[in-house]
C-alpha positions, 0 to 999 in steps of 0.5 A: 519436538521435529526431529531435524534431520529426519524432516528435511528428508521429508520435505526434500520428497514433498518439494520433487513432487510438491502436488502429489498426497503421500502417507507415512508409508510412502515417505518412510519408503524414499528417506530409506525407513524401513525398521518399524521404529524408523518408520515411527518417528517418521509417522511421528514426525510427519503429525507434527509437521502438521501441526505445525502446518508445515506439511496440509493433510489431504485425505486420511493420511496423505500429506502434501506440502505446503507450498510457503514451506518450500525453498531453494535448499531444498531443491537440487543445484540447477531449480529455484521456487520464486514469484512470475511476473508475466509481460504484456508479451506472454514472456516472464520473468521470475523473482527467486525466494532466495535473496541476490539472486537473479530474477530469471527471463522464462520464455513464451512456451516455458511459462507451464500455465502460470499466470502473473502473481503465481509462485512457481518451481523453475528448472535453470538453463545453464547460463550463458555467458554474457547473459541473464538468467533462464528456465523455464516453469516445471511446477506452480507450487501456487495460485496467487488468484482464481478470480478475474475479471474481464469481459464477456466474448460469447460465442455459437457454442462457448464463452471466453473472459478477456481478461482487464490485467494486461499481466493476464496474458490468456483469456479464460475459456467458459463453457455457457453452462457455467455462464450464470446468464452473462450476456456478449460485452459484459463484465463479470466475476469468473472463478478459473475452476482448471487447467487440464495440461491439453488446453492451451486456456485455463476453464471457469465460471461466471461467478457474478455478473457485473454489468456493461462496461463504462457505466462508473458502478460497474468498472469501479466494482470491477477494480476492487473484485480485480484486487478480491475486495470483497463488495459487500460484509459478511451477514454476521459481520453487520449482525453483530455489528448492527447490535454495538450502542455508543457507551454506556457509564458502564463502558466509561468506568476506570477510564481516564476523562478528557470530555472537560479537556479541548478536544478537537478532530481535523480532517479531510472536509468529506470524510466520516471516519474520524479515528484522532482526535487532538485535545490540549491543556496548559497545565501549571506549571508552565508547560502543555498537555497534548494528548493524541486521542485513537478510537478504541476501536480494539473495545468493540473488536474482539479477537475471531469475531466475525467482523475482526475476522473481516477486518483481518481479510481486507487489512485496510479501508480502500480508497477509490475515487467516487467512494471507501471501501470500510475496514469496519461496517458503516455501524462502525467506522461511521458512527459508534467509533467516529469521534464524532462532535458532541458526543462520548467516545472511547479512546486509546491515547497516548498522552503528552506532557513537554515544554514550549520547546515540544521535549517530551519529559513525560508519556502516559499512555491509556485510555480515555474518555472524550466529547470534541468540542469541534470538527475543523477540516483541513481548510478551515484550521489552514485558515486558522493557523495562516492567520496567526490569531483567533477570535479572543472575545469569542467566549464559546468552544470554538476560540478555546480550539482555536487557541489551541491549533494555533499553540500546536503549530508551533509545537509541531513547526520545531517538532517537524524541523527537529525530524529533518534535522535528525535524518528524516528525509522530506519527500512530498507526496503530491495527492489527485483529486477530482470533481465529480458531477451528479453520475461521478464523471470526472470535471476536473483534475487538480492536485491538493497542497499539504500544507501547515494545517496537515504538518501538524496532525502528521507530526505528533500523530508521528510523535505518538507512533514513535513513542507507543513503538517504543514502549515494548520496543526498547530494553529496559534497564534497572540501576541495581541489576543493569539488567535487562528484560527481553524484547516483546513481539510488537507490530512495527513499521520498517523502512529498510535503508536504499538498495545499492545499487540503485542508489549508487545510479541515482548519483551519479546520474544526478552528479552529470546536472552538476550535483553532490551527494554525500553517501558515506553515512545514513544523515548524511545521505539523508542531507544529501536528499534534503538539499538536491530538493532544496537545488531543484526546486521550481527548475526544469530537472525537479519532475525527473529527479524527484522522480529518481529519487523515489524510485531509489528507496524501498518499499514501508512494509509492516514486521516484527523484526525492527529494523526502524524507518529509514526515510523517519530516521526514526530507530521505532515506528508503528502504527497506532492512529488508524484503528479505525481504516488499518488493521495492523493499528487495530493489532498494535493497541491491543498488542500494548494494553495486554503489555500495560497490563502485565501481559506476556509477550506474544508469539512472533512467528504468528503476527510475523505471518499478520504482517505479512498479510497486514502488508499485501494488502496494503499494496493491493489497496494502493494498486487499486485507489492508482488504478480507479484514479486512471481509470478517471484520469482516462474517462476525463481526457475522453471527451477532448480528443486533439486537445493540445497539454503541456506535459513533461516527460514519466518515464521511458523504455523501448517502446515510447516515451510515457508523458504526465500532462501538468497539473492534472497528471494525466499521463500517456505513452507516445508511441517510439515511433511516431517519433518523426524525423529520425530513429530513436533508441533507450539510453537506459543509464541516462533516461533519454530516448536518444535519435542515432542520426541526429542525437535529438534526445526525448530526457525523463523530465524534460517538458514537452506539449502532446496531443490526445490520440486514442483512450482507451477506458476499458484498459486505462491507458491514453496515446499520444502525439508528440506536438513538435511546432509549437506555432502551429499549436497553441498548448492549452497552458498549465493552470497557475499554482494557484488554481492547481493546488488548490485550497480546500478543491472548491465545492462540486459535487461528490470527490475523490481521496485520490490515491494517497491520502492526504491525512496522517502520513498514511504511506511512511 
């Protein structure tokens, strides 16, 4: 066992010199351990701390602190540790690790070679009255990344990489010998190798040439590289995948057989990885049996295998506009594991006996085999729901699946209504879709509408996720002893309550517009949100209020510490239904299988680290997806310079007004200096800019007319001019809802996934 007192003293030594390696004799001297017994205790403590990865061995007998274990408790009061958020101006803010502390402003000349996202040690300056905390970076404890993407600028004797990321405020110096034949103007991936104290720029070397800017494939690869997603699978993982074969009779033995039960899938029209199917059967007692069947990825992907290691590193599949970067090799995600029609497939299933009131009477979890009767896309399933009938004269499997869809739709409607009564919040997300030509150039943009077919799948996926989370999450109690068994370690999808400060600001703001919200309890607040969304539907302020409401919410993440899911109003919730594309689901499958067999609880600390990594990779994937959407939006408007569009104000800042074009969601900025007739200032509290002299204001959510002034595809930036005189400038009218919210997105060469997944509550 580690001696806590000595360990704390040792940590303080390392915290004050995080880049220095010490041996046990040096540490003994610094903590005042001079006699033999004390020095032996110090040595033993160091070895144990290294075993627990609190310390990292640097050479024989010398150790450095693992930066993850530096915290504010180890530092003097005028120091703190946090993550640096670099701004384009060179100024930065450090977000402290310790909750409750204010962000610290860092002036450009005090950032000390720190880059965006780095973990840094900060010396705090004496705080002045009415000023925010300020300080200077004294140590970079951990780099957020060392590889960067950008354009090569080649000089006579050296070169630079001008990074794509706007938060990267310095260029990377590249010796000509490290250019790897990259040409001037080419895009490349550069590894930062050093940053000497006396140099203003870091030094790097080209590790991958990407190609010419503007080429679609180059730009998509640039986005993936920027967010550290690999472009290929390791050869070892591909070799393992190639050896996996379709299920044999031996693989099927011992599994519950659903091959003769009506089963189908509903997915986007362009999907290839079908990771869930639903079965339906009417029981003799009048109830129904609903099976939620999920691809049994854990049967094929074993812990520690090359495929597993790569899947963990990726954490998730990434959906760019024109391509999917899968978490698993294609042999698995699109073939062996994908629940394709007419093929025997191995599943891990959640099966429910339900009555006509959608009440769950019995549930069962276990390994199964299915054979899907029919593959539907959402548009086909929607047509069945809207018609309210199937072809009764048709004796085929299609008739059975259509009847099942109608029955399941009734149950899903009840489940959905009950969820909102229990306090779920009805945030409706919009998905941007692109029509692409054969060269992946966007020729159209539209908003994909969520309808009953989407909700049907969503409700049964939520039902499965919720019940799976309850199985190990709830403490069990026997009637005889009234004793509870300890809760076993599990992976939960959690969502915290809104930030009180943000919530109060929002409540005050909507009150100015005449809308009241009750915040006395969780249920009252959820009801207020839903009532507010109903009241503003179709009104001018709808977009503005929707936008700010979403910003008041916390972000969902993965954790072994269950705090419930606020937005869904679930006490227990996890992700079980998409193991082909999300690593947390694969972990859940493994844990559930172990616990169903009576296995011991997994190591909580180990799984918490896994959860943190998966949450980080999920955010990176979302950022990459968003970046690809922004690039395609910029490309879409690049040949529309001078055209006028109707837009809504989507943001305000001291630099300008952000406006989002109706119908295609392309967002650009109107510089504050381009607003004519007055001197405009930011009124941050009321989400508006207001003229000092005449009082004219532009508020978040206002409808405006904008002209496309300039497009920078490399930086994914769009500039607008405000068009005030409608008589001189005839705006391009917003398409009707019917055209914008297309059922199927029309026929086109390719269709991107957009930045929000359309199926199964992906972001919840």
